[in-house]
C-alpha positions in Angstrom: 0.0 0.0 0.0 1.3 3.5 -0.9 2.0 5.8 2.0 0.0 8.8 0.8 1.4 11.0 3.5 5.0 10.6 2.2 3.7 11.6 -1.3 2.1 14.8 -0.1 3.7 17.9 -1.6 3.4 19.6 1.8 5.3 16.8 3.3 8.0 16.9 0.6 8.9 20.5 1.5 8.9 20.0 5.3 12.5 20.5 6.5 11.8 20.0 10.2 14.7 18.1 11.8 17.1 19.0 9.0 20.4 20.9 9.6 21.5 23.3 6.9 24.8 25.1 6.3 24.6 28.3 4.3 27.8 30.3 3.3 27.5 34.0 3.0 25.3 36.0 5.4 24.0 38.8 3.1 21.7 39.1 0.1 21.2 35.7 -1.5 22.8 33.9 1.5 20.4 35.5 3.9 17.4 34.8 1.6 18.4 31.1 1.3 18.8 30.8 5.1 15.4 32.4 5.6 13.7 30.1 3.2 15.2 27.1 5.0 14.2 28.4 8.4 10.6 29.0 7.1 10.5 25.3 6.1 11.7 24.2 9.5 15.4 23.6 9.2 18.0 24.5 11.7 20.4 26.9 9.9 24.0 27.7 10.4 24.9 30.8 8.5 28.5 31.8 7.9 30.6 34.8 7.0 34.3 35.6 7.1 33.2 38.2 9.6 31.7 36.5 12.7 29.8 39.6 13.7 28.0 39.6 10.3 27.2 35.9 10.6 25.8 36.4 14.1 23.8 39.4 13.1 22.2 37.4 10.3 21.4 34.5 12.7 19.9 36.9 15.2 17.7 38.4 12.6 16.6 34.9 11.4 15.7 33.9 14.9 13.8 37.1 15.5 11.8 36.8 12.3 11.2 33.0 12.2 11.5 32.0 15.9 14.2 29.6 14.7 17.4 28.4 16.3 19.8 29.7 13.7 23.5 30.1 14.5 26.2 32.2 13.1 29.7 30.9 12.5 33.0 32.4 11.1 34.1 30.8 7.8 36.6 31.8 5.2 35.5 29.6 2.3 38.9 29.6 0.7 40.6 28.1 3.8 40.4 24.3 3.8 41.4 24.1 7.5 38.6 26.6 8.4 36.1 24.3 6.6 37.3 21.3 8.6 36.8 23.1 11.8 33.3 24.4 10.9 32.1 21.0 9.7 33.4 19.3 12.8 31.8 21.9 15.1 28.5 21.6 13.4 28.5 17.8 13.4 29.6 17.7 17.0 26.7 19.9 18.0 23.9 18.9 15.6 25.0 15.4 14.6 24.9 16.0 10.8 24.7 18.4 7.9 21.7 17.6 5.7 21.8 20.6 3.4 24.7 22.7 2.1 24.2 26.0 0.2 27.5 27.1 -1.3 26.6 30.8 -1.8 29.5 32.9 -0.6 31.2 34.7 -3.4 30.7 37.6 -5.9 32.9 40.6 -6.5 33.1 44.1 -5.0 31.4 46.5 -7.4 33.0 49.8 -8.0 31.7 53.1 -9.3 33.7 55.7 -11.4 32.9 58.6 -13.6 34.8 57.4 -16.7 32.7 54.3 -17.5 30.4 56.2 -19.9 33.3 57.9 -21.7 35.7 55.1 -22.5 35.8 51.7 -24.1 34.3 49.4 -21.4 36.2 46.4 -22.7 39.4 48.1 -21.2 37.9 47.9 -17.7 36.6 44.4 -18.4 39.8 42.9 -19.7 43.0 45.0 -20.2 42.8 46.8 -16.8 41.8 43.7 -14.9 44.6 42.9 -12.4 45.7 39.3 -12.2 45.5 39.5 -8.4 41.8 40.3 -8.6 41.2 37.6 -11.2 42.8 35.0 -8.8 40.9 36.3 -5.8 37.5 36.0 -7.5 38.2 32.5 -8.9 39.5 31.4 -5.5 36.3 32.6 -3.7 33.7 31.8 -6.2 34.9 28.5 -7.5 37.5 27.0 -5.1 35.3 27.9 -2.2 32.5 25.9 -3.7 34.8 23.0 -4.3 36.0 23.0 -0.7 32.4 23.1 0.6 31.5 20.1 -1.5 34.7 18.3 -0.5 34.3 18.8 3.2 30.6 18.1 3.6 30.4 15.1 1.2 31.8 12.6 3.8 29.1 13.6 6.3 26.4 13.1 3.8 27.9 9.9 2.4 27.8 8.4 5.9 24.1 9.0 6.1 23.6 8.2 2.4 21.5 11.3 1.9 22.0 15.0 1.4 21.4 18.1 -0.6 24.1 20.4 -2.0 23.1 23.6 -3.7 25.8 25.7 -5.5 25.0 29.2 -6.4 25.9 30.3 -9.9 24.6 33.0 -12.2 23.3 33.7 -15.7 26.8 35.1 -16.2 28.1 31.6 -16.1 25.9 30.8 -19.1 26.1 33.7 -21.5 28.4 36.7 -22.3 27.4 40.0 -20.7 26.4 42.9 -22.9 28.6 45.7 -21.6 26.3 48.3 -23.1 24.0 48.0 -20.1 26.7 49.8 -18.1 26.9 52.8 -20.4 26.1 56.1 -18.8 25.4 54.5 -15.4 28.6 55.2 -13.5 28.9 51.4 -12.8 32.0 49.5 -13.7 31.3 46.5 -15.9 31.3 43.0 -14.7 34.6 41.1 -15.0 35.8 38.0 -16.9 36.8 36.2 -13.7 33.3 36.4 -12.4 31.8 35.0 -15.5 34.5 32.2 -15.7 34.1 31.3 -12.1 30.3 31.0 -12.3 30.6 28.9 -15.5 33.0 26.7 -13.5 30.4 26.3 -10.7 27.9 24.9 -13.2 30.3 22.3 -14.6 31.6 21.5 -11.1 28.1 20.8 -10.0 27.6 18.3 -12.8 30.9 16.7 -12.2 30.4 16.2 -8.4 26.7 15.5 -8.9 27.1 12.3 -10.9 29.9 11.1 -8.5 27.8 11.6 -5.4 24.5 10.4 -6.8 25.1 6.8 -5.9 25.2 7.9 -2.3 21.7 9.5 -2.6 23.2 13.0 -2.5 21.6 15.5 -4.8 24.1 18.1 -6.1 22.5 20.9 -8.1 23.0 24.6 -8.7 21.0 27.8 -9.3 21.8 30.4 -11.8 20.2 33.7 -10.8 19.7 36.8 -12.8 20.1 40.3 -11.5 18.4 41.5 -8.3 17.1 45.0 -7.8 19.2 46.4 -5.0 19.2 49.7 -3.2 21.5 52.3 -4.8 21.5 50.9 -8.3 21.5 53.7 -10.9 18.1 54.1 -12.6 19.8 53.9 -16.0 21.3 50.6 -15.2 18.0 49.2 -13.9 16.3 50.3 -17.2 19.0 48.9 -19.3 18.8 45.6 -17.5 15.0 45.3 -17.5 14.9 46.1 -21.2 16.9 42.9 -21.8 14.6 40.8 -19.5 11.4 39.2 -21.0 9.6 39.7 -17.7 10.5 43.4 -17.8 11.9 43.6 -14.3 14.8 42.7 -12.2 14.4 40.0 -9.5 12.8 40.9 -6.2 15.3 40.6 -3.3 14.0 38.4 -0.5 11.4 36.8 -2.7 12.5 35.5 -6.2 15.4 33.5 -4.9 13.5 31.4 -2.3 11.5 29.0 -4.4 14.5 27.5 -6.0 16.2 27.0 -2.7 13.1 25.4 -1.2 12.8 23.0 -4.2 16.4 21.9 -4.4 16.8 21.5 -0.6 13.7 19.4 -0.2 12.6 15.8 -1.1 10.6 17.3 -3.9 13.9 17.3 -5.9 15.0 13.8 -4.9 15.3 12.7 -8.6 17.2 15.8 -9.7 21.0 15.6 -10.1 23.6 17.9 -11.7 20.9 20.4 -12.8 21.3 24.1 -13.3 18.0 25.7 -12.3 17.8 29.1 -14.1 16.0 31.9 -12.3 16.5 34.9 -14.5 13.2 36.3 -15.7 13.8 34.8 -19.1 17.2 36.6 -19.7 18.9 33.5 -21.2 15.8 32.3 -23.0 16.0 34.8 -25.9 
């Protein structure tokens, strides 16, 4: 006889009793942690700055009456990963869900962007040191997270790993959207690292699938953030079929809920695109 309760969609998305580790305590990291809390998971949220991690955890606990915890983690430090994973498993017994979110790049603003060849900022003026830093955080940090958490999940023969990528890992970026905005263009290392995350997800996904571990990634489009120049927002939305940028605190949550729950138990090595249709035309 089929257990109808276990086939209930409501039951599929129930994360009560699950322990989740989310790297990065701001923006998409906080949104992911909040989605997991709302579904009942116990969330450990990290940042290289322990005060930022604890502040995020306190906010989650206040909003969701959860038992979230903040921890310090530099995602490029293998030893730091070992310590964090051990501390979590010692306290909570396991790690059921990992969201490898930490990464990005620090945006800069300058007055010359609209007056010069933007490819110069994109490529010729890009320092090797910055290239290496972004690749290390965005790609190597994801690799280390998968490497360190996999043994915990293999022991239980179950787990969910979600790596955060971007539409920039799928297509080239039209630098014209930055013209007359004062924003510096995105950089090649960001695009390369996010493309790497997508292929790393596939590679690790098929290797860990026999252990009933689902490794997938999410490629988000641009989110509307405070302080973005109106010209940039218009340029971006003009290239988006839905005619808007993603809503912070909202449009990222559904994908996290799906890939972290048993609703996605038959999904492996998938890149879930959440971009308002940007890459569809």
